[in-house]
mmCIF file as gemmi writes it, N, C-alpha and C atoms, coordinates in Angstrom:
data_model
loop_
_atom_site.group_PDB
_atom_site.id
_atom_site.type_symbol
_atom_site.label_atom_id
_atom_site.label_alt_id
_atom_site.label_comp_id
_atom_site.label_asym_id
_atom_site.label_entity_id
_atom_site.label_seq_id
_atom_site.pdbx_PDB_ins_code
_atom_site.Cartn_x
_atom_site.Cartn_y
_atom_site.Cartn_z
_atom_site.occupancy
_atom_site.B_iso_or_equiv
_atom_site.pdbx_formal_charge
_atom_site.auth_seq_id
_atom_site.auth_asym_id
_atom_site.pdbx_PDB_model_num
ATOM 1 N N . MET Axp A 1 ? 156.199 132.501 -31.311 1 0 ? 1 A 1
ATOM 2 C CA . MET Axp A 1 ? 155.11 132.18 -32.212 1 0 ? 1 A 1
ATOM 3 C C . MET Axp A 1 ? 155.022 130.673 -32.45 1 0 ? 1 A 1
ATOM 4 N N . ALA Axp A 2 ? 156.174 130.037 -32.603 1 0 ? 2 A 1
ATOM 5 C CA . ALA Axp A 2 ? 156.19 128.597 -32.833 1 0 ? 2 A 1
ATOM 6 C C . ALA Axp A 2 ? 155.62 127.842 -31.634 1 0 ? 2 A 1
ATOM 7 N N . LEU Axp A 3 ? 155.901 128.336 -30.437 1 0 ? 3 A 1
ATOM 8 C CA . LEU Axp A 3 ? 155.386 127.68 -29.234 1 0 ? 3 A 1
ATOM 9 C C . LEU Axp A 3 ? 153.864 127.766 -29.164 1 0 ? 3 A 1
ATOM 10 N N . VAL Axp A 4 ? 153.311 128.904 -29.526 1 0 ? 4 A 1
ATOM 11 C CA . VAL Axp A 4 ? 151.863 129.08 -29.515 1 0 ? 4 A 1
ATOM 12 C C . VAL Axp A 4 ? 151.205 128.135 -30.516 1 0 ? 4 A 1
ATOM 13 N N . VAL Axp A 5 ? 151.793 128.015 -31.697 1 0 ? 5 A 1
ATOM 14 C CA . VAL Axp A 5 ? 151.225 127.132 -32.722 1 0 ? 5 A 1
ATOM 15 C C . VAL Axp A 5 ? 151.329 125.673 -32.284 1 0 ? 5 A 1
ATOM 16 N N . LYS Axp A 6 ? 152.418 125.312 -31.629 1 0 ? 6 A 1
ATOM 17 C CA . LYS Axp A 6 ? 152.566 123.938 -31.148 1 0 ? 6 A 1
ATOM 18 C C . LYS Axp A 6 ? 151.536 123.606 -30.072 1 0 ? 6 A 1
ATOM 19 N N . VAL Axp A 7 ? 151.303 124.544 -29.163 1 0 ? 7 A 1
ATOM 20 C CA . VAL Axp A 7 ? 150.314 124.32 -28.109 1 0 ? 7 A 1
ATOM 21 C C . VAL Axp A 7 ? 148.92 124.202 -28.717 1 0 ? 7 A 1
ATOM 22 N N . LEU Axp A 8 ? 148.601 125.072 -29.692 1 0 ? 8 A 1
ATOM 23 C CA . LEU Axp A 8 ? 147.317 124.978 -30.373 1 0 ? 8 A 1
ATOM 24 C C . LEU Axp A 8 ? 147.171 123.653 -31.109 1 0 ? 8 A 1
ATOM 25 N N . LEU Axp A 9 ? 148.247 123.184 -31.717 1 0 ? 9 A 1
ATOM 26 C CA . LEU Axp A 9 ? 148.213 121.904 -32.415 1 0 ? 9 A 1
ATOM 27 C C . LEU Axp A 9 ? 147.911 120.763 -31.447 1 0 ? 9 A 1
ATOM 28 N N . ILE Axp A 10 ? 148.5 120.793 -30.276 1 0 ? 10 A 1
ATOM 29 C CA . ILE Axp A 10 ? 148.245 119.755 -29.279 1 0 ? 10 A 1
ATOM 30 C C . ILE Axp A 10 ? 146.793 119.802 -28.814 1 0 ? 10 A 1
ATOM 31 N N . LEU Axp A 11 ? 146.28 121.005 -28.563 1 0 ? 11 A 1
ATOM 32 C CA . LEU Axp A 11 ? 144.894 121.134 -28.107 1 0 ? 11 A 1
ATOM 33 C C . LEU Axp A 11 ? 143.9 120.683 -29.178 1 0 ? 11 A 1
ATOM 34 N N . VAL Axp A 12 ? 144.154 121.066 -30.415 1 0 ? 12 A 1
ATOM 35 C CA . VAL Axp A 12 ? 143.259 120.669 -31.502 1 0 ? 12 A 1
ATOM 36 C C . VAL Axp A 12 ? 143.335 119.162 -31.735 1 0 ? 12 A 1
ATOM 37 N N . SER Axp A 13 ? 144.52 118.584 -31.604 1 0 ? 13 A 1
ATOM 38 C CA . SER Axp A 13 ? 144.64 117.14 -31.805 1 0 ? 13 A 1
ATOM 39 C C . SER Axp A 13 ? 143.891 116.373 -30.715 1 0 ? 13 A 1
ATOM 40 N N . LEU Axp A 14 ? 143.946 116.856 -29.481 1 0 ? 14 A 1
ATOM 41 C CA . LEU Axp A 14 ? 143.192 116.206 -28.405 1 0 ? 14 A 1
ATOM 42 C C . LEU Axp A 14 ? 141.685 116.353 -28.626 1 0 ? 14 A 1
ATOM 43 N N . ALA Axp A 15 ? 141.26 117.518 -29.083 1 0 ? 15 A 1
ATOM 44 C CA . ALA Axp A 15 ? 139.843 117.721 -29.375 1 0 ? 15 A 1
ATOM 45 C C . ALA Axp A 15 ? 139.391 116.826 -30.524 1 0 ? 15 A 1
ATOM 46 N N . LEU Axp A 16 ? 140.231 116.675 -31.54 1 0 ? 16 A 1
ATOM 47 C CA . LEU Axp A 16 ? 139.902 115.806 -32.675 1 0 ? 16 A 1
ATOM 48 C C . LEU Axp A 16 ? 139.775 114.359 -32.226 1 0 ? 16 A 1
ATOM 49 N N . ILE Axp A 17 ? 140.666 113.917 -31.385 1 0 ? 17 A 1
ATOM 50 C CA . ILE Axp A 17 ? 140.593 112.554 -30.862 1 0 ? 17 A 1
ATOM 51 C C . ILE Axp A 17 ? 139.3 112.354 -30.075 1 0 ? 17 A 1
ATOM 52 N N . ALA Axp A 18 ? 138.954 113.327 -29.236 1 0 ? 18 A 1
ATOM 53 C CA . ALA Axp A 18 ? 137.748 113.212 -28.421 1 0 ? 18 A 1
ATOM 54 C C . ALA Axp A 18 ? 136.492 113.171 -29.291 1 0 ? 18 A 1
ATOM 55 N N . VAL Axp A 19 ? 136.441 114.022 -30.309 1 0 ? 19 A 1
ATOM 56 C CA . VAL Axp A 19 ? 135.255 114.06 -31.168 1 0 ? 19 A 1
ATOM 57 C C . VAL Axp A 19 ? 135.108 112.763 -31.953 1 0 ? 19 A 1
ATOM 58 N N . VAL Axp A 20 ? 136.208 112.215 -32.427 1 0 ? 20 A 1
ATOM 59 C CA . VAL Axp A 20 ? 136.144 110.962 -33.173 1 0 ? 20 A 1
ATOM 60 C C . VAL Axp A 20 ? 135.7 109.814 -32.266 1 0 ? 20 A 1
ATOM 61 N N . LEU Axp A 21 ? 136.201 109.801 -31.037 1 0 ? 21 A 1
ATOM 62 C CA . LEU Axp A 21 ? 135.815 108.727 -30.12 1 0 ? 21 A 1
ATOM 63 C C . LEU Axp A 21 ? 134.362 108.843 -29.665 1 0 ? 21 A 1
ATOM 64 N N . LEU Axp A 22 ? 133.799 110.037 -29.67 1 0 ? 22 A 1
ATOM 65 C CA . LEU Axp A 22 ? 132.411 110.217 -29.263 1 0 ? 22 A 1
ATOM 66 C C . LEU Axp A 22 ? 131.419 109.791 -30.335 1 0 ? 22 A 1
ATOM 67 N N . GLN Axp A 23 ? 131.865 109.665 -31.563 1 0 ? 23 A 1
ATOM 68 C CA . GLN Axp A 23 ? 130.958 109.281 -32.637 1 0 ? 23 A 1
ATOM 69 C C . GLN Axp A 23 ? 130.551 107.822 -32.488 1 0 ? 23 A 1
ATOM 70 N N . SER Axp A 24 ? 129.312 107.546 -32.867 1 0 ? 24 A 1
ATOM 71 C CA . SER Axp A 24 ? 128.849 106.167 -32.82 1 0 ? 24 A 1
ATOM 72 C C . SER Axp A 24 ? 129.304 105.443 -34.068 1 0 ? 24 A 1
ATOM 73 N N . GLY Axp A 25 ? 129.383 104.137 -33.97 1 0 ? 25 A 1
ATOM 74 C CA . GLY Axp A 25 ? 129.791 103.333 -35.11 1 0 ? 25 A 1
ATOM 75 C C . GLY Axp A 25 ? 128.731 103.336 -36.193 1 0 ? 25 A 1
ATOM 76 N N . ARG Axp A 26 ? 129.103 102.953 -37.398 1 0 ? 26 A 1
ATOM 77 C CA . ARG Axp A 26 ? 128.156 102.934 -38.515 1 0 ? 26 A 1
ATOM 78 C C . ARG Axp A 26 ? 127.145 101.808 -38.371 1 0 ? 26 A 1
ATOM 79 N N . SER Axp A 27 ? 127.529 100.723 -37.753 1 0 ? 27 A 1
ATOM 80 C CA . SER Axp A 27 ? 126.586 99.628 -37.552 1 0 ? 27 A 1
ATOM 81 C C . SER Axp A 27 ? 126.298 99.493 -36.063 1 0 ? 27 A 1
ATOM 82 N N . ALA Axp A 28 ? 125.065 99.217 -35.749 1 0 ? 28 A 1
ATOM 83 C CA . ALA Axp A 28 ? 124.68 99.128 -34.346 1 0 ? 28 A 1
ATOM 84 C C . ALA Axp A 28 ? 125.174 97.832 -33.711 1 0 ? 28 A 1
ATOM 85 N N . GLY Axp A 29 ? 125.413 96.816 -34.521 1 0 ? 29 A 1
ATOM 86 C CA . GLY Axp A 29 ? 125.917 95.558 -33.998 1 0 ? 29 A 1
ATOM 87 C C . GLY Axp A 29 ? 124.863 94.808 -33.198 1 0 ? 29 A 1
ATOM 88 N N . LEU Axp A 30 ? 125.293 94.1 -32.174 1 0 ? 30 A 1
ATOM 89 C CA . LEU Axp A 30 ? 124.398 93.272 -31.384 1 0 ? 30 A 1
ATOM 90 C C . LEU Axp A 30 ? 123.421 94.119 -30.573 1 0 ? 30 A 1
ATOM 91 N N . SER Axp A 31 ? 123.848 95.268 -30.092 1 0 ? 31 A 1
ATOM 92 C CA . SER Axp A 31 ? 122.954 96.108 -29.296 1 0 ? 31 A 1
ATOM 93 C C . SER Axp A 31 ? 121.79 96.62 -30.134 1 0 ? 31 A 1
ATOM 94 N N . GLY Axp A 32 ? 122.005 96.88 -31.402 1 0 ? 32 A 1
ATOM 95 C CA . GLY Axp A 32 ? 120.917 97.3 -32.279 1 0 ? 32 A 1
ATOM 96 C C . GLY Axp A 32 ? 119.925 96.186 -32.536 1 0 ? 32 A 1
ATOM 97 N N . ALA Axp A 33 ? 120.403 94.968 -32.573 1 0 ? 33 A 1
ATOM 98 C CA . ALA Axp A 33 ? 119.515 93.831 -32.797 1 0 ? 33 A 1
ATOM 99 C C . ALA Axp A 33 ? 118.672 93.545 -31.556 1 0 ? 33 A 1
ATOM 100 N N . ILE Axp A 34 ? 119.226 93.789 -30.387 1 0 ? 34 A 1
ATOM 101 C CA . ILE Axp A 34 ? 118.499 93.513 -29.149 1 0 ? 34 A 1
ATOM 102 C C . ILE Axp A 34 ? 117.445 94.586 -28.884 1 0 ? 34 A 1
ATOM 103 N N . SER Axp A 35 ? 117.779 95.854 -29.12 1 0 ? 35 A 1
ATOM 104 C CA . SER Axp A 35 ? 116.854 96.935 -28.77 1 0 ? 35 A 1
ATOM 105 C C . SER Axp A 35 ? 115.632 96.963 -29.669 1 0 ? 35 A 1
ATOM 106 N N . GLY Axp A 36 ? 115.735 96.482 -30.867 1 0 ? 36 A 1
ATOM 107 C CA . GLY Axp A 36 ? 114.574 96.352 -31.732 1 0 ? 36 A 1
ATOM 108 C C . GLY Axp A 36 ? 114.145 97.639 -32.396 1 0 ? 36 A 1
ATOM 109 N N . GLY Axp A 37 ? 112.867 97.694 -32.765 1 0 ? 37 A 1
ATOM 110 C CA . GLY Axp A 37 ? 112.349 98.803 -33.552 1 0 ? 37 A 1
ATOM 111 C C . GLY Axp A 37 ? 112.078 100.063 -32.756 1 0 ? 37 A 1
ATOM 112 N N . ALA Axp A 38 ? 111.901 99.975 -31.448 1 0 ? 38 A 1
ATOM 113 C CA . ALA Axp A 38 ? 111.591 101.162 -30.656 1 0 ? 38 A 1
ATOM 114 C C . ALA Axp A 38 ? 112.739 102.165 -30.722 1 0 ? 38 A 1
ATOM 115 N N . GLU Axp A 39 ? 113.94 101.7 -30.696 1 0 ? 39 A 1
ATOM 116 C CA . GLU Axp A 39 ? 115.1 102.587 -30.783 1 0 ? 39 A 1
ATOM 117 C C . GLU Axp A 39 ? 115.162 103.256 -32.145 1 0 ? 39 A 1
ATOM 118 N N . GLN Axp A 40 ? 114.771 102.541 -33.177 1 0 ? 40 A 1
ATOM 119 C CA . GLN Axp A 40 ? 114.807 103.113 -34.513 1 0 ? 40 A 1
ATOM 120 C C . GLN Axp A 40 ? 113.786 104.224 -34.672 1 0 ? 40 A 1
ATOM 121 N N . ILE Axp A 41 ? 112.645 104.091 -34.031 1 0 ? 41 A 1
ATOM 122 C CA . ILE Axp A 41 ? 111.589 105.096 -34.176 1 0 ? 41 A 1
ATOM 123 C C . ILE Axp A 41 ? 111.827 106.281 -33.247 1 0 ? 41 A 1
ATOM 124 N N . VAL Axp A 42 ? 112.117 106.016 -31.984 1 0 ? 42 A 1
ATOM 125 C CA . VAL Axp A 42 ? 112.196 107.075 -30.981 1 0 ? 42 A 1
ATOM 126 C C . VAL Axp A 42 ? 113.571 107.722 -30.932 1 0 ? 42 A 1
ATOM 127 N N . GLY Axp A 43 ? 114.619 106.925 -30.882 1 0 ? 43 A 1
ATOM 128 C CA . GLY Axp A 43 ? 115.936 107.458 -30.597 1 0 ? 43 A 1
ATOM 129 C C . GLY Axp A 43 ? 116.747 107.896 -31.794 1 0 ? 43 A 1
ATOM 130 N N . LYS Axp A 44 ? 116.305 107.61 -32.997 1 0 ? 44 A 1
ATOM 131 C CA . LYS Axp A 44 ? 117.113 107.908 -34.178 1 0 ? 44 A 1
ATOM 132 C C . LYS Axp A 44 ? 117.233 109.393 -34.46 1 0 ? 44 A 1
ATOM 133 N N . GLN Axp A 45 ? 116.158 110.158 -34.264 1 0 ? 45 A 1
ATOM 134 C CA . GLN Axp A 45 ? 116.191 111.571 -34.619 1 0 ? 45 A 1
ATOM 135 C C . GLN Axp A 45 ? 117.204 112.323 -33.776 1 0 ? 45 A 1
ATOM 136 N N . LYS Axp A 46 ? 117.218 112.066 -32.49 1 0 ? 46 A 1
ATOM 137 C CA . LYS Axp A 46 ? 118.166 112.737 -31.606 1 0 ? 46 A 1
ATOM 138 C C . LYS Axp A 46 ? 119.587 112.294 -31.901 1 0 ? 46 A 1
ATOM 139 N N . ALA Axp A 47 ? 119.768 111.002 -32.116 1 0 ? 47 A 1
ATOM 140 C CA . ALA Axp A 47 ? 121.105 110.483 -32.4 1 0 ? 47 A 1
ATOM 141 C C . ALA Axp A 47 ? 121.621 111.015 -33.726 1 0 ? 47 A 1
ATOM 142 N N . ARG Axp A 48 ? 120.738 111.169 -34.689 1 0 ? 48 A 1
ATOM 143 C CA . ARG Axp A 48 ? 121.152 111.666 -35.994 1 0 ? 48 A 1
ATOM 144 C C . ARG Axp A 48 ? 121.652 113.102 -35.873 1 0 ? 48 A 1
ATOM 145 N N . GLY Axp A 49 ? 121.006 113.919 -35.032 1 0 ? 49 A 1
ATOM 146 C CA . GLY Axp A 49 ? 121.434 115.292 -34.824 1 0 ? 49 A 1
ATOM 147 C C . GLY Axp A 49 ? 122.79 115.365 -34.149 1 0 ? 49 A 1
ATOM 148 N N . VAL Axp A 50 ? 122.994 114.529 -33.151 1 0 ? 50 A 1
ATOM 149 C CA . VAL Axp A 50 ? 124.274 114.513 -32.446 1 0 ? 50 A 1
ATOM 150 C C . VAL Axp A 50 ? 125.37 113.991 -33.372 1 0 ? 50 A 1
ATOM 151 N N . ASP Axp A 51 ? 125.074 112.951 -34.133 1 0 ? 51 A 1
ATOM 152 C CA . ASP Axp A 51 ? 126.076 112.409 -35.051 1 0 ? 51 A 1
ATOM 153 C C . ASP Axp A 51 ? 126.417 113.41 -36.148 1 0 ? 51 A 1
ATOM 154 N N . ALA Axp A 52 ? 125.429 114.163 -36.603 1 0 ? 52 A 1
ATOM 155 C CA . ALA Axp A 52 ? 125.693 115.18 -37.621 1 0 ? 52 A 1
ATOM 156 C C . ALA Axp A 52 ? 126.591 116.277 -37.06 1 0 ? 52 A 1
ATOM 157 N N . LEU Axp A 53 ? 126.317 116.697 -35.832 1 0 ? 53 A 1
ATOM 158 C CA . LEU Axp A 53 ? 127.152 117.713 -35.193 1 0 ? 53 A 1
ATOM 159 C C . LEU Axp A 53 ? 128.576 117.208 -35 1 0 ? 53 A 1
ATOM 160 N N . LEU Axp A 54 ? 128.719 115.98 -34.535 1 0 ? 54 A 1
ATOM 161 C CA . LEU Axp A 54 ? 130.055 115.421 -34.332 1 0 ? 54 A 1
ATOM 162 C C . LEU Axp A 54 ? 130.785 115.249 -35.662 1 0 ? 54 A 1
ATOM 163 N N . GLY Axp A 55 ? 130.062 114.925 -36.72 1 0 ? 55 A 1
ATOM 164 C CA . GLY Axp A 55 ? 130.681 114.821 -38.04 1 0 ? 55 A 1
ATOM 165 C C . GLY Axp A 55 ? 131.209 116.162 -38.527 1 0 ? 55 A 1
ATOM 166 N N . LYS Axp A 56 ? 130.411 117.216 -38.327 1 0 ? 56 A 1
ATOM 167 C CA . LYS Axp A 56 ? 130.853 118.553 -38.726 1 0 ? 56 A 1
ATOM 168 C C . LYS Axp A 56 ? 132.048 119.016 -37.885 1 0 ? 56 A 1
ATOM 169 N N . LEU Axp A 57 ? 132.01 118.733 -36.587 1 0 ? 57 A 1
ATOM 170 C CA . LEU Axp A 57 ? 133.136 119.098 -35.729 1 0 ? 57 A 1
ATOM 171 C C . LEU Axp A 57 ? 134.404 118.346 -36.12 1 0 ? 57 A 1
ATOM 172 N N . THR Axp A 58 ? 134.247 117.096 -36.54 1 0 ? 58 A 1
ATOM 173 C CA . THR Axp A 58 ? 135.404 116.32 -36.981 1 0 ? 58 A 1
ATOM 174 C C . THR Axp A 58 ? 136.056 116.966 -38.194 1 0 ? 58 A 1
ATOM 175 N N . VAL Axp A 59 ? 135.251 117.386 -39.15 1 0 ? 59 A 1
ATOM 176 C CA . VAL Axp A 59 ? 135.797 118.035 -40.351 1 0 ? 59 A 1
ATOM 177 C C . VAL Axp A 59 ? 136.491 119.341 -39.985 1 0 ? 59 A 1
ATOM 178 N N . ILE Axp A 60 ? 135.863 120.128 -39.12 1 0 ? 60 A 1
ATOM 179 C CA . ILE Axp A 60 ? 136.451 121.415 -38.725 1 0 ? 60 A 1
ATOM 180 C C . ILE Axp A 60 ? 137.781 121.203 -38.006 1 0 ? 60 A 1
ATOM 181 N N . PHE Axp A 61 ? 137.795 120.302 -37.021 1 0 ? 61 A 1
ATOM 182 C CA . PHE Axp A 61 ? 139.032 120.047 -36.29 1 0 ? 61 A 1
ATOM 183 C C . PHE Axp A 61 ? 140.114 119.455 -37.185 1 0 ? 61 A 1
ATOM 184 N N . ALA Axp A 62 ? 139.732 118.629 -38.149 1 0 ? 62 A 1
ATOM 185 C CA . ALA Axp A 62 ? 140.715 118.036 -39.055 1 0 ? 62 A 1
ATOM 186 C C . ALA Axp A 62 ? 141.358 119.112 -39.938 1 0 ? 62 A 1
ATOM 187 N N . VAL Axp A 63 ? 140.548 120.041 -40.438 1 0 ? 63 A 1
ATOM 188 C CA . VAL Axp A 63 ? 141.092 121.115 -41.273 1 0 ? 63 A 1
ATOM 189 C C . VAL Axp A 63 ? 142.017 122.012 -40.459 1 0 ? 63 A 1
ATOM 190 N N . VAL Axp A 64 ? 141.601 122.366 -39.235 1 0 ? 64 A 1
ATOM 191 C CA . VAL Axp A 64 ? 142.436 123.2 -38.378 1 0 ? 64 A 1
ATOM 192 C C . VAL Axp A 64 ? 143.725 122.46 -38.015 1 0 ? 64 A 1
ATOM 193 N N . PHE Axp A 65 ? 143.613 121.144 -37.77 1 0 ? 65 A 1
ATOM 194 C CA . PHE Axp A 65 ? 144.793 120.346 -37.455 1 0 ? 65 A 1
ATOM 195 C C . PHE Axp A 65 ? 145.798 120.365 -38.609 1 0 ? 65 A 1
ATOM 196 N N . ILE Axp A 66 ? 145.324 120.193 -39.824 1 0 ? 66 A 1
ATOM 197 C CA . ILE Axp A 66 ? 146.215 120.188 -40.988 1 0 ? 66 A 1
ATOM 198 C C . ILE Axp A 66 ? 146.88 121.544 -41.163 1 0 ? 66 A 1
ATOM 199 N N . LEU Axp A 67 ? 146.091 122.614 -41.015 1 0 ? 67 A 1
ATOM 200 C CA . LEU Axp A 67 ? 146.66 123.957 -41.157 1 0 ? 67 A 1
ATOM 201 C C . LEU Axp A 67 ? 147.692 124.249 -40.078 1 0 ? 67 A 1
ATOM 202 N N . LEU Axp A 68 ? 147.427 123.827 -38.855 1 0 ? 68 A 1
ATOM 203 C CA . LEU Axp A 68 ? 148.399 124.033 -37.781 1 0 ? 68 A 1
ATOM 204 C C . LEU Axp A 68 ? 149.646 123.179 -37.977 1 0 ? 68 A 1
ATOM 205 N N . ALA Axp A 69 ? 149.486 121.982 -38.502 1 0 ? 69 A 1
ATOM 206 C CA . ALA Axp A 69 ? 150.66 121.135 -38.777 1 0 ? 69 A 1
ATOM 207 C C . ALA Axp A 69 ? 151.551 121.769 -39.831 1 0 ? 69 A 1
ATOM 208 N N . ILE Axp A 70 ? 150.921 122.352 -40.844 1 0 ? 70 A 1
ATOM 209 C CA . ILE Axp A 70 ? 151.702 123.059 -41.871 1 0 ? 70 A 1
ATOM 210 C C . ILE Axp A 70 ? 152.397 124.272 -41.267 1 0 ? 70 A 1
ATOM 211 N N . ALA Axp A 71 ? 151.694 124.993 -40.379 1 0 ? 71 A 1
ATOM 212 C CA . ALA Axp A 71 ? 152.297 126.165 -39.728 1 0 ? 71 A 1
ATOM 213 C C . ALA Axp A 71 ? 153.474 125.771 -38.847 1 0 ? 71 A 1
ATOM 214 N N . VAL Axp A 72 ? 153.353 124.66 -38.132 1 0 ? 72 A 1
ATOM 215 C CA . VAL Axp A 72 ? 154.478 124.186 -37.308 1 0 ? 72 A 1
ATOM 216 C C . VAL Axp A 72 ? 155.667 123.83 -38.19 1 0 ? 72 A 1
ATOM 217 N N . ALA Axp A 73 ? 155.407 123.171 -39.283 1 0 ? 73 A 1
ATOM 218 C CA . ALA Axp A 73 ? 156.503 122.82 -40.207 1 0 ? 73 A 1
ATOM 219 C C . ALA Axp A 73 ? 157.147 124.067 -40.781 1 0 ? 73 A 1
ATOM 220 N N . TYR Axp A 74 ? 156.358 125.102 -41.046 1 0 ? 74 A 1
ATOM 221 C CA . TYR Axp A 74 ? 156.886 126.349 -41.591 1 0 ? 74 A 1
ATOM 222 C C . TYR Axp A 74 ? 157.746 127.084 -40.558 1 0 ? 74 A 1
ATOM 223 N N . PHE Axp A 75 ? 157.251 127.192 -39.315 1 0 ? 75 A 1
ATOM 224 C CA . PHE Axp A 75 ? 157.97 127.943 -38.292 1 0 ? 75 A 1
ATOM 225 C C . PHE Axp A 75 ? 159.198 127.207 -37.779 1 0 ? 75 A 1
ATOM 226 N N . VAL Axp A 76 ? 159.131 125.905 -37.674 1 0 ? 76 A 1
ATOM 227 C CA . VAL Axp A 76 ? 160.252 125.114 -37.142 1 0 ? 76 A 1
ATOM 228 C C . VAL Axp A 76 ? 161.301 124.88 -38.207 1 0 ? 76 A 1
ATOM 229 N N . GLY Axp A 77 ? 160.859 124.542 -39.425 1 0 ? 77 A 1
ATOM 230 C CA . GLY Axp A 77 ? 161.789 124.172 -40.478 1 0 ? 77 A 1
ATOM 231 C C . GLY Axp A 77 ? 162.238 125.282 -41.276 1 0 ? 77 A 1
């Protein structure tokens, strides 16, 4: 049982890392200044949906990660 929980913890941690890295930064920086207003009008709606999904996935993976970490500590210790 402990081995299964450890493997799940590793998989969830890798998924959490991937989801966090896929999220866009809060500020657009220099690329936002160069692209101008067209990106704000056309591309924002789609990006907002993807960012919202990635935000929800981050919360879900973080909660599962914490629960699995507690389970590993319980089974091992």
